[in-house]
C-alpha positions, 0 to 999 in steps of 0.5 A: 839750760843754764837759765832753767837751772838758775830759775829753779835755784832761785825758786828753791832759794826763795821758798827756803828763805821764806820758811826760815823767817822768824815766826812769832810763837803763839803764847802757850795757854797750857800752863802748870800753876802752883798756889800755896801758903807756908808758915815757918814756925808752926805745928800741924799743917804748915804748908798747903799747895794747890797744884793744877794744869790749865788743860785738865780739870783735876787738881791736887791739894798737897798738905805737909805737916810738922810735928811738935818737935819741929820735924819738917815733913812729919806727914804729907797728904795729897788730896785730888779734886776737880775744877768745874768747867766754869771754874776752869774757864774763870781760871784761864781768864784770870791768868796774867799775861805770861811776860808780865808775870815773868817780869814780876819780882820774886818777893814782895813784902816780908813773907813769913817774917815773925811767922806771919806766913807767906803765899806764893804763885808759881807758873811754868809755861813749859819753857820757864818757871817763875815764883812770886812770894808775898805776905800771907793774906796780902796781894800783888796788884798785877796778879790780884785776880788769880791770887784771889781765885786760887786762894778761894779754891785752896780754902774750899778744899782745906775746909772740904778735907778738914785740913787744919 
């Protein structure tokens, strides 16, 4: 009888021990991305950001304006649009390895110095959020392809909604 109890105990201990081993978690491909541009000393639309989630074809362009007195957020507009399936697939391919992205510096160059403007990309994978800010019109080598893709889409929507 003691032998059977010992055998059952060993069997359950083995099964329990195997279930508790560390398994590498798969990389979460459903991420939230915000890509934008900002100008510190400006009148009109001084902040524009493209907000999207890689699991959805919908995206938003947020535009914040400043009035002639320099009041922040004189107006905020949200424009909703869609990615085509081809654009969404291209975006997913352009997303950098998240470990590489999260290891990037937070600031490159001198963004918004002498009102040269700044651009940024922020990625939230559900566990962490990281923002990379750089000079307007420039790029960051490790994430160049996603910068170009999102910049192009943002500009397309700015022109579509005549947000100048």
